[in-house]
C-alpha positions, 0 to 999 in steps of 0.5 A: 322499322326495318322489313323483312320476308319471313317463309315460316316452317308451317302455318302453326302459331308458334312457327308462323304467328309468334314470331311475326308477333314478336318481331317489333320488339327488335324493330323489325316487321316481318312479311310472310306469304299469304295463309293459303300458300303455307298449307295446313296440318297434313296439306302441304304449302304451295312451295311451287309459288313461294319462289315468285312470291319471294322475288315479288315481295323483295323491294325495300326489304332488308332481309329474308328468314327462309325455312328451306323445309317450307320452300322445298316441300311445303313444309315440315309434314311434307318434308317427311314425304318422298312426293315432291322429287329432289330435282324439283326441292332443290330448284326451289331452294336454288332460287335463294340465289335470286333472292340475294342477287336482290341484295337481301341479306338471307337467314335460313333454317333447313331440318335434319329429318327426325327418327320417326313419321307423322303420328296422325292416327293410332296406327300411325303412332305405333309405326312411328315408334317402330321407325324410330326404333329401326332408325336407331338400330340401324346405325349400331345393330344390323340384327335388331333393325332387321327383326323391326323392319319385318314389323314395318310395312315395306312401302312406309319404310321405303317412303321414309327412307327416300324423303330422309336421302332426299332431305340430306341431300337438300341439306348438303346444298343448303350447306353449298349456298352458304359457300356461295354466298346466297345464304348469308347464315345457315341453321341445320336443326336437328328435329326429334332425335335420340343420342344414336341414330341415322342422323348421326351420319348425316351430321358427320357428313354435313359437318365435313361439308362445312369444315371443307367449305370453310363456313363453320361461322356461317353454319351452325347445327343444333337440336330443335326445329320449331324455334328456328324462326325466333332464334333467327329473328333474333340474330336479324334484329341484333345485326348492328347491335352489340350481342348481348351476353347470356349467363345460365343458371341451372337448377340442377347442374348435374342434369344439364349434363343429360341430354333431354327427351327427344335430343341427341346431346347434353342439355348444357350444349343444347343451351349453348348452341340455341344462344350462338343461333340467336347471335348472343354470347354466353357470359356474364354480366348481361341477361341471366337465364335461369334453366329448370333442369330436373332433379334426376331425369327429365320428364314428358308431358306426353311420353306416358300418354296423359300422365306428368310421369317421367322414367321414375316418376314425378319426384325424380323430375321435380322437387319444384326447385325452391332455390331457383324460385329465391334465385328468380325473385333476387335477380328480379328485385335487383333489376337484373335482366332475366328469362326463364327456360323450363326444361324438366319436362318435355311438352309443358311446363313444370307443374310443380315449380311453375305455380311457385314462381308465379306466386313468389315473383313479379313475373311482369319483369321477365324478358322472356320465358318458355316451357313448350315441346322439347328443350331446344324449342323451349330454350331457344324461344326463352333466349329469343324473347330475351335478345328482342326485350333487350332490344326493345329496352323498355318502348313497347311494354304492352307488346312484351307483357302481351308476349309474356302472357301468351307463353305462360297461358300456352306453355303452363295453362294449357300444356300442363293444366288444360291438355290433359283434361281435354285429352282424358275428355276426347279420349274417354268418348273414343277419339284421337287426341292427335286428329280429332276428326269430328271432336275438333269443333266440340274440343276446340270450345272446351278448350277456349271455355277452360282457357279462359279461366286460366286467363283471367286468373293469370291476367289478374296476378300479372298485367293488370297489377300494372293497370293493363286490362284484358282487352281480348282473349281467345283460345283455338285449336289451329290444327285438328289435334290436341298438341298445340293451341292458338293463344290471342292475347290483346292487353290495353295499356293504362 
């Protein structure tokens, strides 16, 4: 196994635990900092200690996958606050020069700030929406922006603007580090956005800088954020191997030309960028990526509160994609390496399409599956899993099945089935699903009980048929909110 250092975006399971868990499929072992250095929820990580940790652990490593937001500020949520000065953030990012001198290959992600603040309370959620709307209007409608600005507390908006300016400076310096050879590949990730807004000006400035330094082949700007470690893991694992070709098959080609929620460009472009980020190529023959795009418009499990509606109702988002289920069945029966990216809904799987394919096909043969958060998150994760399973070539089937079952349990079992029920339960008691406070413990017990039933059901319909026993299962709330779950699955081989 090749050893790589790994500085994740934060301590959430999808950004830190899942990449570490998947790495052996690609022949890598990821060594991450102690959890205490990564912070937790609203508490920033110990960014000031990370340069020394990287230097002390570099011996014997081939490379490093480093998120610059953790290195500079202490994580993603911390990056939205101006509490870390630009000078301190710059010094920490500059420490990569030392790491490169130790002979390591350095792959990095750096987030382009989203169009809002952290929504950790009902008031913050209201301010997030105002700031998001202001960020869009400020780029093209000064009168509307001025009206919105009067509704936002001046200190809050001032902090947001200072953080945005500082983060853009760090994004720019990351490009300079690529040009100087201290970063081998940089993934500039655009967090939650829209087709217009302040981020577009920043993107254009970064693209001009990339062209000016002549590093277009070593810097990629793409929608997404939380999937960045997974796509760079796939890229690291592919080093020295022939990149596989990935052939997308869309459930609806027309809606692939529309932007998905929280993104700023047509989904088809997002997919192409995620494939490039992972080091793969587009084309055939190779890995088939079946993409569940919506019927007419994208939906959002959380955008309308507790419901499943898209802008025009459930039927506008999904008809169950029977033709895609048939295509999936045919691909798997022919032995075609196949992954599924379900992007019809943000924040969870398609509740009509998913039960159909789970019932109709032998999904244990899949190379990857994802349907969580944004379309970029899902697509990047599915592509990365497919690449890693391609490299694994059947050597570690237990780990492949555990990873596949984890994603189905999380993206379908939790996000589409269990979470809506628990959100209603919390709200019915006057709680806030996105900052649980005193409800954290009781909500966690409820989640584990409901998810255990889903785990037994999916295990019986999948790995059990191959002789794998469900040795251990646990579902917990890693942060005091209902947005994500930590699913731990352990199978015992037949």
